[in-house]
C-alpha positions as a Python dict, from the first residue, in 0.01 Angstrom:
ca = {
    (1, 'M'): (0, 0, 0),
    (2, 'H'): (-137, 349, 64),
    (3, 'S'): (-51, 661, -132),
    (4, 'D'): (116, 930, 76),
    (5, 'I'): (-5, 1289, 55),
    (6, 'V'): (345, 1410, -33),
    (7, 'D'): (371, 1165, -324),
    (8, 'L'): (24, 1263, -447),
    (9, 'R'): (106, 1633, -449),
    (10, 'S'): (438, 1567, -619),
    (11, 'F'): (274, 1357, -890),
    (12, 'Y'): (8, 1614, -977),
    (13, 'S'): (270, 1885, -998),
    (14, 'T'): (448, 1700, -1282),
    (15, 'T'): (357, 1714, -1650),
    (16, 'L'): (219, 1361, -1645),
    (17, 'G'): (13, 1441, -1338),
    (18, 'R'): (-138, 1752, -1496),
    (19, 'L'): (-233, 1553, -1805),
    (20, 'A'): (-394, 1287, -1586),
    (21, 'E'): (-583, 1554, -1395),
    (22, 'R'): (-711, 1701, -1721),
    (23, 'S'): (-826, 1363, -1850),
    (24, 'I'): (-1014, 1282, -1526),
    (25, 'T'): (-1171, 1629, -1531),
    (26, 'M'): (-1313, 1561, -1877),
    (27, 'A'): (-1458, 1231, -1757),
    (28, 'L'): (-1614, 1395, -1451),
    (29, 'S'): (-1759, 1679, -1658),
    (30, 'S'): (-1953, 1432, -1873),
    (31, 'I'): (-2148, 1294, -1574),
    (32, 'W'): (-2139, 1586, -1327),
    (33, 'A'): (-2487, 1735, -1296),
    (34, 'V'): (-2517, 2081, -1143),
    (35, 'V'): (-2695, 2076, -806),
    (36, 'P'): (-2787, 2420, -666),
    (37, 'N'): (-2664, 2494, -315),
    (38, 'E'): (-2514, 2151, -276),
    (39, 'R'): (-2293, 2040, 9),
    (40, 'L'): (-1991, 1869, -145),
    (41, 'V'): (-1732, 1653, 30),
    (42, 'G'): (-1422, 1504, -127),
    (43, 'L'): (-1273, 1189, 26),
    (44, 'G'): (-916, 1097, -59),
    (45, 'Y'): (-705, 1334, -267),
    (46, 'T'): (-967, 1542, -447),
    (47, 'L'): (-822, 1893, -425),
    (48, 'P'): (-770, 1950, -802),
    (49, 'W'): (-1134, 1867, -873),
    (50, 'L'): (-1288, 2035, -570),
    (51, 'E'): (-1138, 2362, -688),
    (52, 'R'): (-1308, 2317, -1024),
    (53, 'F'): (-1645, 2160, -940),
    (54, 'G'): (-1694, 2314, -596),
    (55, 'T'): (-1705, 2679, -699),
    (56, 'D'): (-2088, 2683, -711),
    (57, 'A'): (-2143, 2467, -403),
    (58, 'E'): (-2280, 2601, -78),
    (59, 'R'): (-1995, 2448, 118),
    (60, 'V'): (-1703, 2221, 32),
    (61, 'F'): (-1493, 2000, 257),
    (62, 'A'): (-1185, 1793, 179),
    (63, 'F'): (-1166, 1478, 391),
    (64, 'M'): (-836, 1293, 379),
    (65, 'P'): (-787, 942, 524),
    (66, 'A'): (-553, 911, 819),
    (67, 'T'): (-339, 655, 634),
    (68, 'Q'): (-277, 910, 359),
    (69, 'G'): (-214, 1230, 549),
    (70, 'A'): (-355, 1578, 506),
    (71, 'V'): (-255, 1921, 380),
    (72, 'V'): (-402, 2262, 442),
    (73, 'W'): (-665, 2360, 185),
    (74, 'P'): (-749, 2612, 54),
    (75, 'A'): (-436, 2823, 62),
    (76, 'T'): (-632, 3134, 159),
    (77, 'G'): (-930, 3162, 389),
    (78, 'P'): (-1063, 2919, 648),
    (79, 'T'): (-928, 2566, 632),
    (80, 'A'): (-1171, 2311, 485),
    (81, 'T'): (-950, 2003, 533),
    (82, 'A'): (-1002, 1729, 791),
    (83, 'L'): (-808, 1412, 870),
    (84, 'V'): (-1069, 1135, 903),
    (85, 'F'): (-1123, 761, 929),
    (86, 'D'): (-1321, 658, 622),
    (87, 'E'): (-1549, 425, 817),
    (88, 'E'): (-1641, 689, 1078),
    (89, 'L'): (-1694, 1023, 907),
    (90, 'P'): (-1747, 1323, 1139),
    (91, 'L'): (-2085, 1408, 984),
    (92, 'V'): (-2445, 1370, 1092),
    (93, 'D'): (-2691, 1156, 900),
    (94, 'A'): (-2818, 1283, 561),
    (95, 'S'): (-2608, 1600, 574),
    (96, 'I'): (-2423, 1586, 238),
    (97, 'D'): (-2557, 1614, -117),
    (98, 'R'): (-2260, 1470, -306),
    (99, 'M'): (-1934, 1294, -227),
    (100, 'L'): (-1636, 1263, -459),
    (101, 'L'): (-1390, 978, -406),
    (102, 'V'): (-1048, 988, -574),
    (103, 'H'): (-752, 783, -446),
    (104, 'S'): (-980, 659, -171),
    (105, 'L'): (-1185, 344, -234),
    (106, 'E'): (-894, 140, -372),
    (107, 'H'): (-706, 202, -45),
    (108, 'A'): (-998, 137, 191),
    (109, 'E'): (-948, -145, 439),
    (110, 'N'): (-1311, -247, 394),
    (111, 'P'): (-1466, -85, 83),
    (112, 'R'): (-1816, -203, 169),
    (113, 'E'): (-1805, -44, 516),
    (114, 'T'): (-1671, 276, 362),
    (115, 'L'): (-1964, 289, 119),
    (116, 'N'): (-2206, 213, 401),
    (117, 'E'): (-2072, 512, 590),
    (118, 'I'): (-2105, 729, 281),
    (119, 'W'): (-2463, 608, 243),
    (120, 'R'): (-2531, 722, 599),
    (121, 'V'): (-2411, 1080, 553),
    (122, 'L'): (-2570, 1134, 209),
    (123, 'S'): (-2907, 1306, 181),
    (124, 'P'): (-3205, 1108, 45),
    (125, 'A'): (-3126, 1236, -305),
    (126, 'G'): (-2751, 1222, -250),
    (127, 'R'): (-2498, 1099, -503),
    (128, 'V'): (-2150, 956, -483),
    (129, 'V'): (-1895, 992, -763),
    (130, 'I'): (-1610, 741, -753),
    (131, 'V'): (-1284, 735, -948),
    (132, 'V'): (-1093, 406, -921),
    (133, 'P'): (-814, 238, -1122),
    (134, 'N'): (-935, 5, -1392),
    (135, 'R'): (-826, -356, -1341),
    (136, 'R'): (-777, -401, -1716),
    (137, 'G'): (-598, -72, -1771),
    (138, 'V'): (-229, -6, -1813),
    (139, 'W'): (-211, 258, -1539),
    (140, 'A'): (-281, 1, -1267),
    (141, 'R'): (32, -194, -1367),
    (142, 'F'): (290, 80, -1312),
    (143, 'E'): (385, 201, -967),
    (144, 'H'): (532, 538, -1064),
    (145, 'T'): (178, 682, -1058),
    (146, 'P'): (-72, 679, -768),
    (147, 'F'): (-305, 462, -976),
    (148, 'G'): (-59, 173, -953),
    (149, 'S'): (-117, 124, -580),
    (150, 'G'): (-421, -8, -402),
    (151, 'R'): (-694, -239, -528),
    (152, 'P'): (-810, -187, -889),
    (153, 'F'): (-1169, -260, -987),
    (154, 'S'): (-1359, -376, -1291),
    (155, 'R'): (-1704, -241, -1381),
    (156, 'G'): (-1868, -561, -1266),
    (157, 'Q'): (-1690, -559, -929),
    (158, 'L'): (-1774, -193, -874),
    (159, 'T'): (-2139, -248, -965),
    (160, 'E'): (-2172, -538, -724),
    (161, 'L'): (-2002, -343, -445),
    (162, 'L'): (-2230, -43, -493),
    (163, 'R'): (-2545, -255, -494),
    (164, 'E'): (-2441, -431, -176),
    (165, 'A'): (-2413, -86, -13),
    (166, 'N'): (-2758, 21, -141),
    (167, 'F'): (-2639, 240, -429),
    (168, 'T'): (-2765, 232, -787),
    (169, 'P'): (-2507, 312, -1059),
    (170, 'A'): (-2652, 589, -1274),
    (171, 'A'): (-2375, 708, -1509),
    (172, 'W'): (-2036, 578, -1621),
    (173, 'S'): (-1732, 738, -1775),
    (174, 'D'): (-1365, 656, -1839),
    (175, 'A'): (-1035, 840, -1849),
    (176, 'L'): (-661, 795, -1897),
    (177, 'F'): (-648, 622, -2233),
    (178, 'F'): (-291, 733, -2306),
    (179, 'P'): (-2, 532, -2157),
    (180, 'P'): (157, 650, -1829),
    (181, 'S'): (488, 730, -1993),
    (182, 'R'): (709, 1012, -1866),
    (183, 'R'): (880, 1054, -2201),
    (184, 'H'): (810, 1389, -2359),
    (185, 'F'): (746, 1260, -2709),
    (186, 'M'): (474, 1027, -2572),
    (187, 'M'): (309, 1297, -2365),
    (188, 'R'): (311, 1522, -2668),
    (189, 'F'): (56, 1294, -2836),
    (190, 'H'): (-166, 1241, -2534),
    (191, 'N'): (-463, 1418, -2694),
    (192, 'V'): (-449, 1194, -3001),
    (193, 'L'): (-409, 881, -2790),
    (194, 'E'): (-689, 989, -2558),
    (195, 'R'): (-936, 1037, -2842),
    (196, 'A'): (-829, 716, -3012),
    (197, 'G'): (-859, 522, -2688),
    (198, 'R'): (-1214, 640, -2626),
    (199, 'R'): (-1306, 509, -2968),
    (200, 'F'): (-1104, 193, -3017),
    (201, 'W'): (-1007, 57, -2672),
    (202, 'P'): (-1248, 201, -2412),
    (203, 'I'): (-1231, -120, -2207),
    (204, 'F'): (-862, -55, -2130),
    (205, 'S'): (-902, 291, -1976),
    (206, 'G'): (-676, 384, -1688),
    (207, 'V'): (-958, 472, -1446),
    (208, 'I'): (-1330, 407, -1416),
    (209, 'V'): (-1562, 689, -1313),
    (210, 'V'): (-1911, 612, -1186),
    (211, 'E'): (-2189, 819, -1036),
    (212, 'A'): (-2427, 628, -809),
    (213, 'Q'): (-2757, 728, -652),
    (214, 'K'): (-2844, 657, -291),
    (215, 'R'): (-3114, 389, -270),
    (216, 'L'): (-3361, 436, 14),
    (217, 'Y'): (-3593, 137, -12),
    (218, 'Q'): (-3420, -196, -25),
    (219, 'G'): (-3512, -530, 118),
    (220, 'V'): (-3231, -641, 343),
    (221, 'P'): (-3197, -1021, 364),
    (222, 'V'): (-3194, -1170, 711),
    (223, 'V'): (-2858, -1319, 793),
    (224, 'Q'): (-2885, -1685, 885),
    (225, 'R'): (-2762, -1728, 1237),
    (226, 'A'): (-2566, -2026, 1354),
    (227, 'S'): (-2752, -2255, 1592),
    (228, 'R'): (-2693, -2165, 1953),
    (229, 'R'): (-2624, -2456, 2185),
    (230, 'V'): (-2657, -2434, 2559),
    (231, 'F'): (-2388, -2629, 2743),
    (232, 'V'): (-2471, -2739, 3096),
    (233, 'P'): (-2162, -2784, 3316),
    (234, 'V'): (-2128, -3124, 3482),
    (235, 'F'): (-1905, -3251, 3757),
    (236, 'S'): (-1623, -3466, 3626),
    (237, 'P'): (-1398, -3542, 3924),
    (238, 'H'): (-1042, -3655, 3883),
    (239, 'G'): (-1024, -4021, 3795),
    (240, 'A'): (-1370, -4040, 3644),
    (241, 'T'): (-1223, -4137, 3309),
    (242, 'G'): (-1145, -4481, 3453),
    (243, 'L'): (-1515, -4551, 3491),
    (244, 'G'): (-1562, -4595, 3119),
    (245, 'R'): (-1594, -4921, 2939),
    (246, 'M'): (-1280, -5129, 2901),
    (247, 'S'): (-1147, -5176, 2552),
    (248, 'L'): (-1043, -5511, 2412),
    (249, 'S'): (-681, -5436, 2497),
    (250, 'G'): (-770, -5395, 2863),
    (251, 'K'): (-702, -5024, 2870),
    (252, 'A'): (-963, -4763, 2953),
    (253, 'P'): (-1052, -4561, 2643),
    (254, 'S'): (-1089, -4188, 2649),
    (255, 'P'): (-1437, -4083, 2766),
    (256, 'G'): (-1696, -4017, 2502),
    (257, 'V'): (-1997, -3791, 2512),
    (258, 'D'): (-2220, -4066, 2655),
    (259, 'D'): (-1969, -4144, 2932),
    (260, 'V'): (-1947, -3784, 3046),
    (261, 'F'): (-2326, -3750, 3035),
    (262, 'V'): (-2377, -4061, 3251),
    (263, 'I'): (-2113, -3949, 3498),
    (264, 'G'): (-2269, -3604, 3519),
    (265, 'I'): (-2620, -3742, 3580),
    (266, 'T'): (-2486, -3977, 3845),
    (267, 'L'): (-2287, -3723, 4040),
    (268, 'F'): (-2509, -3419, 3997),
    (269, 'P'): (-2751, -3506, 4287),
    (270, 'T'): (-2450, -3569, 4511),
    (271, 'Y'): (-2318, -3224, 4427),
    (272, 'L'): (-2655, -3061, 4502),
    (273, 'S'): (-2679, -3241, 4836),
    (274, 'W'): (-2322, -3136, 4924),
    (275, 'A'): (-2401, -2778, 4835),
    (276, 'G'): (-2713, -2778, 5052),
    (277, 'L'): (-2948, -2731, 4762),
    (278, 'L'): (-3155, -3045, 4825),
    (279, 'P'): (-3396, -3084, 5117),
    (280, 'D'): (-3303, -3330, 5387),
}
């Protein structure tokens, strides 16, 4: 199930959505290193964070998957939004310094291929920052938020996926420790619950945030190929199955491999002579 752009915008315009945005912003701030004149691309629904972390960037683009939909951004000035396919990004090799993924990887058809494509467009010192729902968290179990759709991840699964795509996890963070309740009295204590969650139950955070470095030198194992067999066509004329050995019941059994081979060797010279391929 993919999150629709209309539902995403509606969620982040609510009180619960603004609190979730604030919590994720705090988690991103703890691992976000300032890169001068960086080229930043957001994949998924990253508009709230591009407006905050992209102010000092040289250029910023918002890529939105075709299954999600797109909106015009920013509201004023030239449009920096593009509708893309996450496995074929419209960028040249090593052209981006940092990519931010929010509401993206958990909806990818093939997460490994998506990360491979991100690896291609990142510069040699490029970084990718990923925000995904936590498999152990409460937010992944309720569908009234965008974090309840898609494929949640654990830290171990995310680490393995990144390493398979030639990325090295460098920094981790967590967010959304308060429950995804829309009741006002629960949201009133979100700051207390957020601080308590970071201290007492960090393993049950709503989302996992990781920054990974592009790895340039990696030994790629050779894939073991299946043995290739060459099949030589043989002539097996109609009725040749009756030339096999007779079974004890008196009926001709179905031809085996040896029978077909003998028949082919026997009739092959006849076929060549008929085709004019043998000298007289």
